[in-house]
Every structure is written in structure tokens, then in C-alpha cells.
C-alpha positions as a printed Julia matrix, in Angstrom:
101×3 Matrix{Float64}:
 110.26   99.95   97.96
 109.59  102.72  100.46
 109.37  101.49  103.81
 106.44  103.83  104.89
 107.86  104.51  108.67
 104.92  104.8   111.14
 106.02  107.9   112.84
 107.82  111.21  112.9
 111.67  110.86  114.02
 111.33  114.11  115.76
 107.99  114.2   117.71
 106.81  110.47  117.39
 103.52  111.63  115.96
 101.81  108.89  114.27
 102.03  108.59  110.44
  99.84  106.03  109.1
 100.37  104.66  105.55
  97.89  107.14  104.17
  99.01  110.12  106.11
  99.04  113.34  104.13
 101.47  114.81  106.82
 104.49  112.5   106.23
 107.55  113.95  104.59
 110.53  112.04  103.51
 114.17  112.81  102.42
 115.89  110.95   99.7
 117.16  108.59  102.39
 113.62  107.98  103.45
 114.15  109.94  106.99
 110.59  110.49  108.01
 109.22  113.44  109.61
 105.69  115.06  109.96
 104.98  118.21  107.99
 104.62  120.36  111.25
 108.26  119.32  112.18
 109.88  119.79  108.72
 108.14  123.22  108.38
 108.77  124.63  112.05
 111.65  122.76  113.47
 113.71  121.43  110.65
 113.22  124.3   108.35
 112.98  121.93  105.31
 116.55  120.41  105.95
 116.83  116.8   107.15
 119.05  116.72  110.2
 120.4   113.21  109.22
 121.63  114.13  105.58
 121.04  117.78  104.87
 118.63  117.1   102.06
 115.33  118.68  101.62
 111.83  116.98  102.12
 109.02  115.87   99.81
 105.52  114.6   100.67
 105.81  111.02  101.23
 103.7   109.04   98.48
 100.51  107.02   99.78
 100.41  103.32   98.82
  96.9   102.04   98.0
  95.08  100.05  100.52
  92.89   98.88   97.58
  94.52   96.62   94.87
  93.98   98.56   91.74
  96.86   96.91   89.97
  97.08   92.92   90.79
  99.45   92.31   93.42
 100.34   95.96   94.21
  98.76   97.24   97.59
  99.44   97.54  101.14
  98.21   94.09  101.47
 101.33   92.67   99.43
 103.66   95.5   100.65
 102.65   96.65  104.07
 104.06   99.72  105.78
 107.05   99.3   108.21
 106.56   99.01  111.81
 110.13  100.22  112.49
 110.1   103.56  114.57
 112.96  105.68  114.56
 113.02  108.37  117.35
 115.97  110.82  117.26
 114.7   114.31  118.54
 116.55  117.08  117.17
 118.04  120.01  119.11
 116.34  122.78  117.47
 119.04  125.35  118.33
 121.76  123.08  117.04
 119.75  122.39  113.96
 119.36  126.13  113.11
 123.29  126.26  112.54
 123.22  123.2   110.43
 120.62  124.7   108.43
 122.43  127.92  107.85
 125.55  125.77  106.84
 123.7   123.64  104.47
 121.78  126.56  102.79
 124.89  128.49  102.41
 126.66  125.78  100.57
 123.67  125.05   98.25
 123.64  128.77   97.29
 127.07  128.63   96.04
 126.53  126.1    93.5
């Protein structure tokens, strides 16, 4: 079950459960679309993976027992701002590895 973390790990922008701006990697690191595009260059600083849009859990119960009411979004904030210059070196290293596969 996705945690649906409430904010961007880099800039702390609020990312409500219904946000279309929330992006996650396969480990559920959570960043806003702007940070993923402009700072992280689509490379997770925590694992080196890429990002996809975070799914939206329905607020309304369309299927019995399945909604935000039964499975609320997490309140767990993670704030680990990224050093953009160091991250660019990481991006280059990760992208060069993936092109060799």
C-alpha cells in the first residue's frame, strides 16, 4: 500500500493525496514534478531510479472498503534537500551506466 507522503522531499511543497504533481520512484521517494524535472533530472537521489506520477487514491469509496477513509495518506514528512551540483554528477554516472546495458 503506497504511503502517499504529504510533501516533496527536496522543497517541502505540499503534495496532497489527490495531487497531480506528486512523483515517486520504486522505493516511494516522493518529490514534486518541478523538482523531478528541474533539479533531479528524473533520477532519484536516494536510489538512482526514475520517477513516475504517483497514483491518486480515491477519496470516495467506489469499491467497498477501499478509499482514503480506510487507507489514509501518510503524515510522514521526509525532508532531505538535494545539493543540485553534486546531484548532476550522480545523474551523469547513473545515466552512463544505464546506457551500457
